[in-house]
N, C-alpha and C positions, 0 to 999 in steps of 0.2 A: 205073196202079199201079206203083211203082218195082220194079226187078227185084231179086229177093232174091239175096243172097249169102251165103257161109258164112265164118265167121271162128272163131278158136279162143280161148277165153275161159278164162284162168286162175281156177281156183275159190278160190285163196288170195288173190291180190292184185288181181283184175278186169282184169289186163293183156291186151290184144287182140292176136293175132298173126295174121298172113295164113296160115299154115301151122302144122301140128303141129311142136312143137320140145320137146326135152327137154335140159336143164331149162328152166324159165321163164327168160327173159333179164331179167325184172324183179325177181323175188324168189327165183330159184334153186330153186323146188320141183319136184321130179320127178313125172311122170305126173298133173299137176293141170290140163292144158288140155282142155277139152271142146268139141267142135265145136258151133256155134250158128248158127242161120240168122237173119240181121238184113235190115233195110231193106225189110220188108213192112209199110207203114204204115196198113194198114186200120184196126186197133184204134185208133191215135193219132188218125187222122182222124175216127173215130166219137166218140172221147172229147173232141175239140176242137170238137165240134158240126157236123161236116161241113167244116169250113174246110180248103181245098186251097191249092196254089201259085197257082190262079187267083184266089183271094180272100184275100190276104195280109191281115195286120193293119196298120191304119194308125197312124202316130204321132200323138200328141195332147200338147197343152201340159201342163205339170205342174200348172197351175190346174185344167183340167179334170179331170185324174185325181183331184186332191185332192176335187173336188165329189162324186166317185163313191165316196168312202170310206164305209163302213158301220160302226157301233159293233161292239164285240166281243160276241160271243155268250156269255152265261154258261152253263155246262154244269150247273149245280144242284149241284155238289159244291164247298162252300165252299173247302176247302183246295186242291183242284185248280184252280179258277178263279183263286186267290191266286197260284199257282205259275205259271200262264199269263198273268199279268198282268192279270186281269180277266176273262178268258174266251178263246175261241178267235177269231181273226181270220177273217171270211168269205173263203173261197177258199184258205185254208191248209191244210197237211196236218200232223198230229200223230202222231208215231211214239211209241209207248208201248212200253217195254222193262222186262225183269225177269226174275229167275230162275223156273224152272217151278214153278208151284203158289203163286206169290206173291200172286195175286189180280187179274191183268190183265183177264182177262175179266169179273170181277166189277165193276171199276172202271168198265169200259166200259159195262156194262149199267146201272149207276147213272147214268152221265153221259146215257145214252140216256133213261133215266126223267125225268131233270132236264129235259131239252129237251122231252119230251112233256108234263110238267106245266106248261111255260111256254108251251104252246100250238103247239109246232113238231111236225115228222113226222122219224122216224128210220128209215133203211134199214140194217139190219144183216145184213152179208153174211158168212157163217160157213162156212169151208172145212175146219174141224176138228171141229166139233159139229153134231149134227142140230138141227132146229127144236124137237123135244122135249126135248133136253137144255137148251137155252137157255130154254125155257119151265119147266122145273124149277128152274133157277136163279133165274128171276124169281120163281117161288113161294116160294122159301125167303127172298128179299129182301123179300117182302111186296108186290111190283109188280102182281100180277095183280088186285088189287082196286082199282087206280088207272086213269086214263086211258091209262097207258103200254101196257096190255094191248091197246088198240085201234089206238094211233098209231105203235107200234113195230113195223115189218114184217121179218119174217126171211127172208132169202134164202140157201138153202143151196147156195152157188155159190162156185166158186174161180176161174173163169175170168175175167181181169180185162176183157176186151172185153165180155162178158155183164153184169158188175156196172157197167160204164160205161153201157152201154145203158139198164139198169134206172134208173140215176140219172138219166140224160137225160129219160127218159119220166116218172118219178115225181117229180122235183124235190124230195128230201126236203131238210130242214133241216140234217140231220147224216147223214154216211154213215160206218159203222163197218165196217172189213174185219178179220176175225178168222180167220187172221192173215196178213200179208203173206208169211210163208215158205211158205204154202201157195197162194198165188196163182200162175197160170200164164197164158201167152198162147198162143193156139191155133197162131199163126204162128212161134213160137220152139220150138226143140228144147231138149232137156234136162229134167231132173226138177224137180219143184216143189222150191224152196229153193235151187236153183243160182244163182250170180252173175247169169247172164243172164236167168233167169225173174224174179227179185226185182227186178232193174234195169229190166227192160221193164215189168212190172206197176206199179212205182212211178211210171214215166213217165206211163203211161196215166191212173193215179187222180190224179196231180197235175194232168194236163192237163184232166181233167173237173172237178175241183174249181176251177181257175182259170176255165173256161169258164162254169160255172153259178154261180159265186160262193157255193158251199156249203162247208161245213167237212167235212175229212175226218179220220178217226182209224184208225189200224192198229195192230196189236199184234205184237210181234217177241219171240221167246223168246231169251234171252240165255244161252248156256252159259258155262263157265269160260274158254274162249278164243275168245269171241264177237267181239271187237274185231279179231282177226287173220283169222277165217274169214269174217267178215261185214264187209267193208271199208266205208268211210264213204259210199260213194255213196247209200244211202238217206237218210241225214241231209241231203243236199243238195236232196232233193226236197221237204223240209217246213220249216216256220218254227219249230216247238218240238221240244225233245228229250224225253227219257224221264223217266217217273215210275216209281221202283223202291222197294224196301224203305227206301231213304234217298231219299225223295222230294225231287227237284229238278229244275229245268229247266237243264240244262247248255248249251242253246243256245235262246234265245227272241228272236225278231224283234219289234220294235215295243215293247220294254220296256227297263229299265235294268239295274241289277246282278242277279246271280243270287240265286235264293231257295234257302236250304239249311237244311234243319231238323236236329234232333238224330235220331240213329238211333233206331228203335223196332222192336218184333216184326214178324213178315212178315204181318200180316193188316192191311195198311194200308188196303185196299179196304173193310173193315168198320168201321174206326174212324178218326175224324177226329184229326189231330195237328196242333198249332201248327207252323208253319214261321217261320224267322227269316231276315232279310235281312243278308247279309255283304256289305260293300263293299269 
């Protein structure tokens, strides 16, 4: 196991400093650096299927990699599948963002039901709501009388290493983490939602998705200044961007131009709206 070390992480711009300094040399913010323990790879090794430096990944020809491609996985929500270019790519991470109360959790639960109706299994890891609260939402959506009531598994857990282990053992078709801002790593210091915790948790979840070739989806609440206080590092861990009240994919790997719909009221998760392609 690598020796752990301590770094100071800016909560505004994610700049790493070897020692405490004021102001932050990158963004100029005062009192924004928080001490974080780094370089303890136990959760990352678990998420990658136990691979260590003694068993590194081997290069392979492009033709062999092309032969391993899998078709996109439809999520069962027609307009969401359309935004994602036909569905989720196996092994990818999708970050769903939007204002509080806009219906992010409802949309994720509908996607979980769509996977279940197609014969897949879903692991729903919730750090914000209890299993009973999620069951109440499923009841309101009419999902308790479908096969989703038996094939969607709820895990009331926010520790990313534990979620990774459950994914490795259960091998679900889709992993949902609600939300990434509540996810933590036991070997990292700092509260849930801090830059260090969200970054570390995103790395672990991205590693387990790539190792198992399963799809992962996580939810993130967007406040008025979320673009500044939540830097762009979670976006680099995933292939698709966010679905909001103005549903669009502002970053979608494996597709062509952006999908952008007309704006509509804040109950997008309960009503299908047509999307338009702008080139």
